[in-house]
Residue frames relative to the residue before (quaternion, step in Angstrom):
aa qw qx qy qz dx dy dz
M 1.0000 0.0000 0.0000 0.0000 0.00 0.00 0.00
R 0.6524 0.5201 -0.3250 0.4453 3.58 0.95 -0.86
S 0.6516 0.5166 -0.3304 0.4465 3.61 1.01 -0.72
I 0.6168 0.5273 -0.3495 0.4684 3.59 1.08 -0.63
L 0.6660 0.4833 -0.3064 0.4785 3.57 0.97 -0.83
A 0.6393 0.5179 -0.3364 0.4581 3.59 1.00 -0.75
V 0.6375 0.5069 -0.3313 0.4763 3.64 0.96 -0.79
A 0.6529 0.5056 -0.3153 0.4676 3.61 0.90 -0.87
A 0.6641 0.5038 -0.3080 0.4586 3.60 0.93 -0.85
V 0.6411 0.5014 -0.3146 0.4885 3.60 1.00 -0.78
A 0.6489 0.5166 -0.3224 0.4562 3.60 0.92 -0.88
L 0.6703 0.4856 -0.3045 0.4713 3.58 0.91 -0.88
G 0.6462 0.5378 -0.2994 0.4512 3.55 1.06 -0.77
L 0.7123 0.4272 -0.2420 0.5015 3.56 1.17 -0.59
G 0.7364 -0.4383 0.2415 0.4553 3.57 1.17 0.33
G 0.7554 -0.3953 0.2072 0.4797 3.56 1.12 0.41
L 0.6257 -0.5448 0.4202 0.3676 3.45 -1.37 0.09
P 0.6174 -0.5332 0.3860 0.4307 3.63 -1.10 0.31
A 0.6978 -0.4949 0.3198 0.4073 3.56 -1.25 0.50
A 0.6162 0.5673 -0.3531 0.4168 3.61 0.99 -0.75
A 0.7218 0.4074 -0.2414 0.5048 3.62 1.13 -0.55
S 0.4295 0.7125 -0.4727 0.2905 3.59 1.21 0.03
A 0.6499 -0.5384 0.3702 0.3882 3.56 -1.21 0.51
Q 0.1376 -0.7661 0.6245 0.0647 3.47 -1.22 0.69
Q 0.3416 -0.7223 0.5609 0.2167 3.56 -1.16 0.57
A 0.4653 -0.6768 0.5119 0.2517 3.49 -1.21 0.72
L 0.0558 -0.7571 0.6502 0.0309 3.53 -1.21 0.66
A 0.0256 0.7934 -0.6066 0.0435 3.56 -0.81 1.00
G 0.0165 -0.7818 0.6225 -0.0319 3.51 -1.04 0.87
P 0.7125 -0.4084 0.3038 0.4830 3.57 -1.23 -0.07
G 0.8568 0.1313 -0.1144 0.4854 3.58 -0.57 1.19
F 0.8031 0.2064 -0.1263 0.5446 3.62 1.17 -0.02
T 0.0951 -0.7151 0.6806 0.1281 3.50 -1.49 0.24
T 0.0770 0.7694 -0.6328 0.0416 3.50 -1.23 0.52
Q 0.3545 -0.6949 0.5729 0.2515 3.55 -1.33 -0.27
F 0.0880 -0.7693 0.6272 0.0841 3.53 -1.29 0.31
P 0.7160 -0.4762 0.2696 0.4335 3.60 -1.18 0.52
G 0.5740 -0.6633 0.3855 0.2863 3.55 -0.99 0.93
D 0.7236 0.4205 -0.2581 0.4826 3.59 1.07 -0.58
W 0.5289 0.6117 -0.4146 0.4174 3.62 1.29 0.21
T 0.3707 -0.7061 0.5545 0.2378 3.54 -1.29 0.37
H 0.2477 -0.7596 0.5888 0.1223 3.58 -1.24 0.52
V 0.0146 -0.7583 0.6517 -0.0041 3.53 -1.01 0.93
K 0.1851 -0.7769 0.5946 0.0926 3.58 -0.78 1.07
S 0.0133 0.7808 -0.6237 0.0343 3.55 -0.96 0.90
S 0.0996 -0.7702 0.6260 0.0703 3.57 -1.20 0.59
R 0.1117 0.7820 -0.6034 0.1091 3.52 -0.96 0.87
Q 0.8715 -0.0824 0.0408 0.4818 3.54 -0.92 1.03
G 0.7853 -0.3818 0.1894 0.4490 3.60 0.74 1.00
V 0.6564 0.4449 -0.3146 0.5218 3.56 1.31 0.19
T 0.1635 -0.7587 0.6226 0.0996 3.56 -0.90 0.92
L 0.1295 -0.7941 0.5934 0.0222 3.55 -0.85 1.10
H 0.0945 -0.7381 0.6638 0.0747 3.55 -1.04 0.83
T 0.0921 -0.8071 0.5828 0.0220 3.61 -0.34 1.22
L 0.1228 -0.7834 0.6092 0.0080 3.55 -0.64 1.23
M 0.0639 -0.8409 0.5359 -0.0397 3.57 -0.63 1.18
S 0.4614 -0.6560 0.5258 0.2834 3.53 -1.01 0.87
P 0.6891 -0.4972 0.3163 0.4218 3.62 -1.17 0.46
G 0.8161 0.2498 -0.1988 0.4818 3.54 -0.91 0.97
T 0.5233 0.6608 -0.4038 0.3555 3.57 1.26 -0.13
V 0.0947 -0.7592 0.6406 0.0651 3.50 -1.09 0.80
V 0.1093 -0.7602 0.6394 0.0360 3.56 -0.90 1.04
P 0.3325 -0.7954 0.4704 0.1884 3.60 -0.20 1.26
N 0.7844 0.1354 -0.0575 0.6026 3.59 1.03 -0.80
K 0.3404 -0.7819 0.4877 0.1869 3.58 -0.28 1.23
F 0.6634 0.4969 -0.3106 0.4653 3.60 1.20 -0.49
R 0.6536 0.4372 -0.3357 0.5187 3.60 1.24 0.06
S 0.2601 -0.8290 0.4570 0.1903 3.58 1.28 -0.53
I 0.5473 0.6101 -0.4128 0.3973 3.59 1.19 0.26
P 0.3083 -0.7918 0.4940 0.1845 3.61 -0.48 1.11
K 0.5991 -0.4975 0.4569 0.4299 3.55 -1.33 0.20
S 0.7027 -0.4769 0.3236 0.4173 3.53 -1.25 0.48
G 0.7712 0.3166 -0.2639 0.4851 3.54 -0.89 1.01
G 0.6591 0.5072 -0.3171 0.4558 3.60 1.21 -0.27
I 0.2300 -0.7313 0.6253 0.1460 3.57 -1.34 0.34
A 0.0340 0.7966 -0.6014 0.0513 3.54 -0.84 0.99
V 0.1093 -0.7287 0.6720 0.0735 3.54 -1.13 0.79
T 0.0891 -0.8102 0.5792 0.0155 3.56 -0.73 1.07
V 0.1569 -0.7462 0.6409 0.0887 3.55 -0.96 0.94
S 0.0222 -0.7998 0.5997 -0.0148 3.57 -0.56 1.17
V 0.1048 -0.7954 0.5967 0.0142 3.52 -1.00 0.92
M 0.1382 0.7685 -0.6163 0.1021 3.54 -0.98 0.92
S 0.5219 -0.6083 0.4750 0.3632 3.56 -1.20 0.39
A 0.6121 -0.5409 0.4410 0.3718 3.55 -1.30 0.49
S 0.6403 0.5148 -0.3338 0.4623 3.62 0.98 -0.71
H 0.6272 0.5026 -0.3475 0.4830 3.61 1.02 -0.68
Y 0.6096 0.5563 -0.3476 0.4451 3.61 0.93 -0.79
K 0.6692 0.4913 -0.2875 0.4776 3.59 0.92 -0.97
R 0.6556 0.5222 -0.3092 0.4494 3.59 0.96 -0.84
V 0.7188 0.4540 -0.2440 0.4666 3.59 0.98 -0.83
T 0.7807 0.3545 -0.1717 0.4851 3.57 0.94 -0.93
H 0.3285 -0.7575 0.4844 0.2891 3.56 1.28 -0.47
H 0.6024 0.4900 -0.3568 0.5194 3.53 1.25 0.62
K 0.5390 -0.5895 0.4728 0.3720 3.56 -1.13 0.57
A 0.4930 -0.6640 0.4702 0.3081 3.59 -0.97 0.82
P 0.4792 -0.6547 0.4954 0.3104 3.57 -0.98 0.81
K 0.4136 -0.7527 0.4637 0.2175 3.58 -1.06 0.69
R 0.8040 -0.1880 0.1645 0.5396 3.61 0.83 -0.88
G 0.7917 0.3657 -0.2336 0.4300 3.50 -1.35 0.06
I 0.8417 -0.1882 0.1438 0.4852 3.54 -1.22 -0.60
A 0.5464 0.6289 -0.3842 0.3978 3.58 1.18 -0.58
M 0.5766 0.6150 -0.3713 0.3892 3.60 1.14 -0.55
L 0.4866 0.6553 -0.4385 0.3762 3.62 1.24 -0.26
A 0.5683 0.6018 -0.3859 0.4074 3.62 1.14 -0.46
A 0.6385 0.5474 -0.3216 0.4350 3.61 1.18 -0.49
I 0.5971 0.5813 -0.3540 0.4245 3.58 1.28 -0.30
G 0.0992 -0.8108 0.5747 0.0490 3.56 -0.84 0.93
I 0.1978 -0.7309 0.6409 0.1263 3.54 -1.27 0.59
P 0.5522 -0.6301 0.4197 0.3491 3.62 -0.88 0.87
R 0.5600 -0.6204 0.4406 0.3277 3.57 -1.03 0.85
A 0.7018 0.4749 -0.2700 0.4572 3.57 1.01 -0.78
A 0.4368 0.6973 -0.4694 0.3203 3.63 1.22 0.02
K 0.1534 -0.7777 0.6067 0.0594 3.54 -1.03 0.89
H 0.8285 0.2054 -0.1647 0.4942 3.60 -1.26 0.53
V 0.1472 0.8147 -0.5413 0.1471 3.59 0.94 0.91
K 0.0620 0.7822 -0.6160 0.0701 3.60 -0.89 1.02
V 0.4564 -0.6570 0.5240 0.2923 3.54 -1.08 0.75
A 0.2256 -0.7722 0.5829 0.1141 3.58 -0.76 1.10
T 0.7760 0.0173 0.0114 0.6304 3.60 1.06 -0.79
K 0.4285 -0.7098 0.4946 0.2606 3.57 -0.70 1.10
G 0.6334 -0.5536 0.3977 0.3661 3.50 -1.22 0.55
A 0.0364 0.7958 -0.6003 0.0717 3.55 -1.01 0.86
R 0.5753 -0.5630 0.4519 0.3845 3.55 -1.18 0.44
F 0.0516 -0.7875 0.6139 -0.0163 3.52 -1.16 0.77
K 0.2116 -0.7745 0.5807 0.1350 3.60 -0.93 0.86
L 0.0792 -0.7744 0.6275 0.0174 3.55 -0.85 1.06
D 0.8077 -0.2077 0.0588 0.5486 3.54 -0.33 1.33
G 0.7994 -0.3508 0.1629 0.4598 3.58 0.78 1.06
V 0.6645 0.4691 -0.3023 0.4969 3.58 1.24 -0.20
T 0.3474 -0.7703 0.5030 0.1817 3.58 -0.72 1.06
G 0.0699 0.7627 -0.6385 0.0758 3.53 -0.92 1.03
A 0.5078 -0.6274 0.4835 0.3388 3.59 -1.04 -0.72
T 0.1254 -0.7567 0.6343 0.0964 3.52 -1.31 0.36
A 0.0882 0.7621 -0.6374 0.0718 3.55 -1.25 0.62
A 0.1314 -0.7790 0.6035 0.1077 3.54 -1.29 0.26
V 0.0713 -0.7740 0.6284 0.0302 3.52 -1.16 0.74
T 0.2171 -0.7230 0.6282 0.1883 3.53 -1.30 0.26
Y 0.1016 0.7772 -0.6156 0.0813 3.53 -1.15 0.63
T 0.4134 -0.6471 0.5629 0.3056 3.54 -1.34 0.00
Y 0.0047 -0.7966 0.6025 -0.0486 3.55 -0.84 1.01
N 0.8258 -0.0690 -0.0243 0.5591 3.57 -0.60 1.17
G 0.7408 -0.4475 0.2175 0.4512 3.56 0.96 0.95
V 0.6861 0.4513 -0.2831 0.4954 3.59 1.27 -0.04
K 0.4495 -0.6681 0.5244 0.2768 3.57 -0.97 0.94
N 0.0356 -0.8019 0.5961 -0.0199 3.59 -1.00 0.90
L 0.2006 -0.7064 0.6635 0.1435 3.48 -1.25 0.73
Q 0.0810 -0.7889 0.6090 0.0176 3.55 -0.82 1.02
R 0.0092 -0.7841 0.6193 -0.0395 3.62 -0.51 1.19
D 0.0801 -0.8338 0.5461 -0.0131 3.55 -0.75 1.15
V 0.0927 -0.7091 0.6918 0.1005 3.48 -1.34 0.51
A 0.0347 -0.8043 0.5927 -0.0248 3.59 -0.68 1.11
V 0.0491 0.8019 -0.5856 0.1081 3.55 -0.74 1.12
R 0.1249 -0.7679 0.6198 0.1025 3.55 -1.14 0.61
K 0.0435 -0.7583 0.6504 -0.0014 3.56 -0.98 0.97
G 0.8090 -0.0515 -0.0114 0.5855 3.58 -0.42 1.22
N 0.7934 -0.2517 0.2162 0.5103 3.59 -0.80 -1.04
R 0.6077 0.5755 -0.3329 0.4343 3.57 1.31 -0.10
M 0.1326 -0.7740 0.6159 0.0628 3.52 -0.87 1.05
V 0.0958 -0.7964 0.5969 0.0150 3.60 -0.87 0.96
L 0.0496 -0.7640 0.6433 0.0097 3.52 -0.96 0.96
I 0.0803 -0.7732 0.6289 0.0176 3.58 -0.74 1.14
E 0.0070 -0.8385 0.5380 -0.0865 3.52 -0.49 1.24
L 0.2384 -0.7336 0.6277 0.1044 3.52 -1.07 1.02
N 0.0219 0.7707 -0.6368 0.0109 3.59 -0.97 0.83
C 0.2840 0.7174 -0.5987 0.2150 3.54 -0.90 1.07
R 0.6239 -0.4830 0.4132 0.4547 3.55 -1.27 0.10
P 0.6169 -0.5661 0.3824 0.3910 3.65 -1.04 0.63
D 0.6773 0.4959 -0.3230 0.4370 3.66 0.92 -0.68
L 0.6604 0.4680 -0.2970 0.5066 3.61 1.32 -0.15
E 0.3067 0.8040 -0.4748 0.1845 3.56 1.30 0.12
Q 0.6534 0.5311 -0.3301 0.4267 3.63 0.85 -0.92
A 0.6830 0.4617 -0.2812 0.4912 3.60 0.90 -0.91
G 0.6514 0.5159 -0.3130 0.4599 3.57 1.01 -0.76
Q 0.6480 0.5163 -0.3029 0.4709 3.56 1.01 -0.85
A 0.5958 0.5602 -0.3602 0.4488 3.59 1.08 -0.62
G 0.6745 0.4739 -0.2853 0.4889 3.58 0.98 -0.88
L 0.6460 0.5019 -0.3244 0.4748 3.61 0.95 -0.80
S 0.6351 0.5482 -0.3352 0.4287 3.59 0.97 -0.75
V 0.6179 0.5369 -0.3519 0.4539 3.57 1.05 -0.70
V 0.6445 0.5120 -0.3082 0.4770 3.59 0.98 -0.89
L 0.7136 0.4687 -0.2736 0.4430 3.62 0.77 -0.99
A 0.6788 0.5161 -0.2908 0.4339 3.57 0.94 -0.95
N 0.7520 0.3851 -0.2030 0.4950 3.59 1.11 -0.64
W 0.4062 0.7366 -0.4572 0.2890 3.59 1.29 0.16
H 0.0664 0.7691 -0.6337 0.0497 3.56 -1.03 0.86
W 0.3528 -0.7031 0.5748 0.2255 3.56 -0.94 0.91
T 0.1936 -0.7863 0.5773 0.1047 3.59 -1.02 0.83
């Protein structure tokens, strides 16, 4: 016990604890809990049966919370939640159930130009539930964007977790996304 306290005291004396031990904020929604980086901000929006939790790095501005794409230099992770029946009503397609089929739930803005696959679709497990992940790059409103998605369905609830940032900010964006994914729990 003394050695743990000594390490903590030395770490604090040297300017703080490592980033992995930095404070995190809690986020809870229908059917899930998770965390996100402590210095990020959270804006909750609801529209037409979809609840969005937009998580933004310091200084990030997201002009349209329903697009989730930040202004150049910003990093945003959006957790969107909707029912499978709502998905069917809006898209006129049966909601995907699991695995790689969940890629159908991922959307790219119609106005996106120069769309390229950055990471091919692959299966992804989120707290034991199999969904899919993929990443694309494109230009939107004159700004290059990297969009990395994780799409999962649990029961009637569909969850899309999406990172949006400039491609050169991918490492910092992925760090924020990783906090959300690593702390995800279905309730």
